[in-house]
N, C-alpha and C positions, 0 to 999 in steps of 0.2 A: 499467471496471467489469470486465472479461475480465482485467487486468490484475493484481489484488485475487483474483479463480477462483483464475485462473493463480497465483499467489504460493501461498493456501491449498493447493489442492495441489502444489506440486512440496514444500513444509512433509514434505504428508501421507507422499508419497511418501518421504521424505527417512528418516523413520519407521517403515514402513512394514515393513522387512525385520528393524530388531527386533522379540521378542516384548516388544513393554511394551503395560501392560492400561490399561484408558481408567481415569483419578480420575472428571472428569468429565464430561457430552456439558447441556449443556443447551438450546434450542433458541422459542425465541418469535416466531411470523408473523404482522400484526398488515394486513392495507391498504391502510395509510399506514407500516409503518418493521418489523425485523424485529434480531433482537438475540440471536446464540447464538454458544455456545464450552464450549472443549472443551479437557479439559486430559488428555497423560498422566503416567505412572509416570514417564520418561526423561528430565522436564526439557521438556518440549514444551507449551504454549501458545498458542491464541490466542481472539483478545478480537473481535468484530466487533461492530457497527452501523448499523442505514439508517435515514436521515426521507426519503417524499418532505418537498421542495419545492417544490407548485404542480406541475411536470412533470418538475423534476430530483429526482435521487439522491444526498443528503451521505449518506457513510457516513465513518464512520473505522473503527480499529483499531491491536491489539497481533499481534506473533505475535512469541515468547518459549523458547527452546531454550539448549542447554548447546552450547557443541561439540565432540567432538575430545578437542580436549587441555580439555576442562574453564572451558570461557573463556563466560561470558554472555552474549548477542547480543539482541537487541533490535528489533522496527524498527518504530515509531508511524507508525500512515501518516493518509490520509485521500486522501477522490476524490471529486468534483464533478460541476457539468459544467466545468471546468475541468482535467478530468482526476488524475491520478493527484502526491499530491505525501507524498514522503518528510519527514515533522514532527519526527522525532529517531530517533537509531541507536543502537546503544552492540553494539561499536563505529564510531567518527563514522564516514560514507562518506569517501572520498579526495574532494579538493577537484578539482573539474576544472580541466583548464589552459583558459588565459584564450585569447579570443576574440583569430581571428587576424586584426590590423590593417586587410586588406585585409575583409573578410564583415561587420566592427565599421560600420566610413565604409556597408558596401551594407548595413546593415541606420538606422545613417541619416539615410540618401537616403531609404531607406526609408517611412523612416515620417515625413519631413518635405514627399516629393511621395504622399498617402496614393489610392486608385484613384476617379474621378468615381459618385456613386450611383447606383446602380443603379434605374433605372426600370419 
């Protein structure tokens, strides 16, 4: 959840130095859900909504803007009890490097030898 707030703040800061006008600013906050969105006249746009499922908050969102070169950029994400995950990005995110062989063997060994359950 902290990453979502940080991302929103960074996007807002990126456009804070420009003389951007607010085209839309909506928010709805309920006991078990929220939804907000805003749009500036310099192409920055944020949409986010979250729903509480039991004790877990699931958040979906999208941030979009145009780069200084005029290229449209967007990031769609989901955040929940499993962490923050980018669902799609334009331009695509770079492919991560392969996992080194020694680390892969270590991960396989750990998976094959789980710790005993705690009592």
